[in-house]
N, C-alpha and C positions, 0 to 999 in steps of 0.2 A: 635377282640380286639387285640390291640398292643401287641407283645411279651413282650415288657419291663414292661407293666402294669401286665401282667399275672404273671411274676417273681416277681414283687414287691407284689403282692396278696399273692403269696405263701410264700414269706419271713415273711410277716406280720402275716399269719395264723400260720406259725411255732412258731414265737415268742410268740404270744398270747396263743396258745393251748398246748405247750410243758411245763410241770411243771418245777419249779426250784427245784433242790435237793441239799441239804447240801449247800445252798448259792450260787450255781453255776447255770448259765443258760446254757443249752445244746441245741445247734441247730443241729438237725438231729443226726445220729449215728457217732461214731468216724471215720475220713477218714482214708484210707489207704495210707500212704505217702511212696512214691518210695525213696525219698531222701530229707535231710535237710541240707542246706548249709549256713554257716556263713562266709562272706568274709570281711577280715580287710585290710585296705590300709595303707601305711606309715603315712598318716595323721590322723589316728585314726578312721576313718569313718567306719561304719559297715552297711553292706547290707546283708539281709538274704532272702532266696530262698527255698521254699517249693514246692515239685513237687507231686501231688495228682494223684493217679490211677483213670482212667475213671470209672464211676459208674452210675447205673440207679437209684441211691437213693441220696437224698441231704444228705451231710456229714459235719461234723464239724471239724475245724481245730483250735487247740490252738496255739497262737502265743508266741514269746519269750516275757518275761517279760521286761518291761521298756517303755520308751516313743517311740512310733511309729510314723512314717510319711511316706508320699509317697507310701501308700498301694495301690497296683494294682493286679487285678486278670485277668490273660489271658490263653487262651488254648494253644495247640501245634503249632497252627496256627498264633499265635500272636494277636488273636481277644480278645478284652476286653469282660469279662463275667460279668453278674449281680451277686451280692453277697449281703449278708448280715453280720452284724457284731453286737457283743453284749459282754458286760463287765460282768465278774463275781463280787463277793462281794469284791474281793481285787483290782478291777480295770483291771485285766488281760483281754486282748482282745482275741476273738475267732471269725472266719469267717465262715459262712455257704456257702459252694459251692453246686451249683445246680446241678442236673444230666447232664452228657456230655459224649459224644463217644469219646472225647479226654481227654488226661491228663490236669489237671488243674495246673497253676503255679502261686502261691502267692509270690509277691516280696514286700518288704518294707525296709526302713531305721530303725535302731535302733538308739538311742540317741549316739553321738560319745563318743569315750573313754576319760576319764579324763586325764589331764597331770599334773604331779606333780614332780619338779625337774628333768626334760629331761625324765621323765619315764611315758608312756602311761599305763592307767590301767583300767579294767573293770571287772564286774562280769557277767557272763553269766550262765542262768539256763534253762534247758530244760529236761522233763521227758523220751524222747527217744533219740536214737543214732543220733548223728549229726556230721558233720565234720565242722572244722574251716580252712578255707584257707587263707593264708597270701601272700599278693601281693610283689613283689620284691621292694626294697632290703632287706626286712625283713629277717633275718636269725636266730637271737638268740632271743628266747623268754623265758618267764617264766611262767609256768603252776603251780599254787598252791605252788609257791616259789621254784620249781623245774626247772633247766635249761634244755632248749632243743634247739639244733642246728639243723635247718631244712635242711641244705645242699641242696641237690638235690630233696628233698620232698616239696611239695606245701604246706602241713598242717598236720592236726592231726585229728583222728577220736576219738570222745568221745563215746565209746560203752556203751550202757545201760544209756545213759544220765546222769544227774546230774548238779552240780554247779561247774563251772570252772572259777578261777581267772586267767585272762590273762595280762600280762604285756610285754611291750618291750621298748627299748630306742628309743627316738626321734632322737637323734644323738649318735651314738655308739662310745665311747672313748676307745681306746686300747693301752696298754702300752707293750712293749716288753722287757724283762729283760733277762740277760745273766747268766746261770748256767755253772760254769767252774769247772771241775775236771782234773788235769793233763793236758793231751792233748785234752780231751774231751770237747766240748762246746754244750750247749743245750738252745733252746730257751723256755721261759717260758712266755707265753701270759696271760696278765691280763686285763679284761674288765670291768671297773667300772667307776662310777661318784666320787668315793672317792679319795681323795689324798693319795698315796702310797709313803712311804719313806723307806729308809733303809732294802732294799731286801738283802736277804741273803741265800745261799744255803749251808747246813752244811752236808758234806758228812759222817763223822764218827757218827753223831746223827741221820741220815736219816731224815732230816727235811728241810723245807723252812720256812722262817720267814720274816715278813714286818711289818712296822708301819701304822696302819689306822688312819687317822685324821678326818674321819666323821662319823656320827652315823647313823644306820638302812639303809645302802645302799648296794646294792647288789654287790658282787665280786665274778668273775668268773675267776678261774686259770686253764688254759690249758697247758698241758705238756705231755711229753712221759713217758709212765710207766717204760721205761728203766731208765730214771732218777730217779724217785721216784714211787715205786709201792705201790699197796694197800694191805690190808685194811689201810684205813687212820684215824687218828684221828685229829680234829681241835680244837685248843686252842685259847681263848683270854685272854691274860694276866693270863696263867696258868689254866684258867678255861674252861672245855670243852663246846664247842658249837656245833649246829647242822650244817651239811652240807648235800647236796644232789650230786650224782655222775652221770656222763654222759659219756658213753664210745663210742668212735668214731672208725672207721677203722684204722688200722695202728698202734694199740697199743698206741692209744692218749686218754687221760682221762682229762675230764673237772670236776672240783669241784666247787660248788657254795655255798656261805655262806653269812650272812647278820647279821655282828655284830652289836649289839645293843648300844655299846659305842665305844668310841675310845680307842686305846691300841695296843698293839703287838699281830698279828695274827702269830701262828705256826701251820704248817701243817707237821704232823709227819707220815711216811710211815713204811711199814715193810720190804721192799726191796729197795736198792739203788744201782747205778752203782758201781761195786766193784773196789777196789784198784787192780791194777795189781799185786802188790807185793803179794797179798793173793794167787794168783794163782800158783805162782812159786813152793813151796813146792808140791802142788797138781799135777802139770804137771811132776815135776821130779819123783815123787813117781810112777805116772801112766806109765812113761817110764820105770823105774826100773821093774815093775811088768811085762811088756810085753817083756823086754829085756833078763831078767834072764833066762826063759825057753827056749827061742829061742837060747841062747848061750848054754846051756846044750844039747839041740838037735843037735845043730851042733858039739859039742865036741864028741858025742857019734859015729858020723860018721866019 
C-alpha cells in the first residue's frame, strides 16, 4: 500500500478516535519543540517556524493564533512530510506531526501586521517561550508600549510565552535638538510622528520641555544622563503621565511616552550638568584642606 495512503489512514484514525476534551481537539501527545521563531520584516510580514524534535510517536503542535497561510511541514533534509491539521472550538489551528527520525520543521505565514498612521502593529500570543527576529533596518520597536533599541541584537526572547503587542515605524522620523549650557552642547534626539515645537532645556529647574501638537503618538527622547539624569518625572500640562525608560551603553538613556492629548510635555530629572561656578568654592576648600597640613609639616622641619 502506498506510504501516503497509510499516513492518511493514520491521521484519520487519530482524528476520529482521540476524544475532544474541554472543547479542544488534540492530535497525539504534545510535541517537544526545540525552537519557536517569529520573523518580522520591514513590510510587516510575519513568518513563523517551529522546530520539532524527532519522535517515535505522533505529536501535536499548536500554532500561533491568527490567520495562517502557506503552511508547510518538512524534515531536516528539506523533504515535505505528511501531516494533519485540526481546529479547536476557538478556531485555533494545530498540526499533527507523524513519527520521524529527523526533526520536523513547520513554517507558515501569519496575517501581516496592520499599519496605522505610519506605525505597524500586531498582537502575538503563544503559551511557550518564543523569539521574535526583526529584519534590518528595523532598530526601534515598542513592546507593550515599552521602547527597545535592538542595536546589534537581532531580536528578543519572550521567556515563558504570553501576549506581546509589537509596534514599529514604517518610516522613522528623527529630530535632533540642541541643549546648550555655557560652553557645553548636548544632542537630544526625538523620534516621533508628532509635531514638536518650543523645545527648551532649563538647567536650574533640571528639566526639558516641548510642545506636542498631536494626540496619542509615541515620543522617544534619547539623551546623555550627564545632561539630565534620573529618576524622571514626566508631565503633560502639569499632570503626571507614564513613561518607560531604556538604558543604552555609554550613559545614554531613552524615555518613551505617549501623551493622550496635545499640550506641553515636561521631563524633570534629579541631576543635571552642574554650573562650573558651583564647583569653585568646593575646589578652593579642598585645596585649603590639603595645603594647610602640608605647610605645617614643612615649617616644623
